[in-house]
C-alpha positions as CSV (number, residue, x, y, z in Angstrom):
1,X,-17.2,-2.6,-13.7
2,X,-13.8,-4.3,-13.6
3,X,-11.6,-1.1,-13.5
4,X,-13.9,0.4,-10.6
5,X,-13.3,-2.9,-8.5
6,X,-9.5,-2.3,-9.1
7,X,-9.6,1.0,-8.1
8,X,-11.3,0.3,-4.9
9,X,-8.7,-2.7,-4.3
10,X,-6.3,-0.1,-4.8
11,X,-8.0,2.5,-2.6
12,X,-8.5,0.2,0.2
13,X,-4.8,-1.1,0.1
14,X,-3.9,2.6,0.2
15,X,-5.9,3.0,3.2
16,X,-4.5,0.1,5.3
17,X,-1.2,0.9,4.1
18,X,0.7,3.4,1.8
19,X,1.0,2.4,-1.7
20,X,3.2,4.3,-4.2
21,X,3.4,4.5,-7.7
22,X,6.5,4.1,-9.8
23,X,7.5,7.7,-9.9
24,X,6.5,8.1,-5.9
25,X,8.3,5.1,-5.1
26,X,11.5,6.1,-6.8
27,X,11.3,9.8,-5.3
28,X,10.8,8.3,-1.8
29,X,13.8,6.1,-2.3
30,X,16.0,8.7,-4.3
31,X,16.7,7.0,-7.3
32,X,15.6,7.3,-10.9
33,X,12.6,5.6,-12.2
34,X,14.7,3.2,-14.5
35,X,16.6,1.9,-11.8
36,X,13.6,1.3,-9.7
37,X,12.4,-0.7,-12.5
38,X,15.8,-2.5,-12.7
39,X,15.7,-3.3,-9.0
40,X,11.9,-4.6,-9.0
41,X,11.4,-5.9,-12.3
42,X,14.7,-7.6,-13.4
43,X,16.6,-8.2,-10.0
44,X,13.1,-8.7,-7.8
45,X,15.3,-6.7,-4.8
46,X,12.0,-4.5,-4.3
47,X,8.8,-6.2,-3.9
48,X,5.7,-4.9,-5.9
49,X,2.2,-5.9,-6.5
50,X,0.0,-5.3,-9.5
51,X,-3.9,-4.6,-8.7
52,X,-4.2,-4.2,-12.7
53,X,-1.7,-3.4,-15.5
54,X,0.4,-1.0,-13.4
55,X,3.0,-2.1,-10.4
56,X,2.3,-0.3,-7.3
57,X,4.8,-0.3,-4.4
58,X,3.9,-0.8,-0.5
59,X,5.9,1.4,1.8
60,X,6.7,-1.6,4.1
61,X,8.4,-3.2,1.1
62,X,10.3,-0.1,0.1
63,X,11.6,0.3,3.7
64,X,12.5,-3.6,3.7
65,X,14.8,-2.9,0.7
66,X,16.4,0.1,2.5
67,X,16.9,-2.0,5.7
68,X,18.7,-4.8,3.4
69,X,20.8,-2.4,1.9
70,X,21.8,-0.5,5.4
71,X,25.5,-1.0,6.4
72,X,26.0,-1.1,10.0
73,X,27.9,1.2,12.2
74,X,30.4,0.3,14.6
75,X,27.7,1.7,17.3
76,X,25.1,-0.8,16.4
77,X,24.4,-3.5,19.3
78,X,26.3,-6.7,18.5
79,X,29.2,-5.3,16.4
């Protein structure tokens, strides 16, 4: 029963916003899974949630990580 409830929560999150597994998140960021784990679990640079024993990553958190790592160009406003 608990597992079914957790699956429903993950499905609901997935409907509301894109949810990625570790493998999918690493592919989205074009990095190795071990790098993703280090950045998320050890350095807390990438947000994640754990609806059960496995971490999942929200697309908005992955995009926020990419934006924070972006180096502005000379063509950006205010530079």
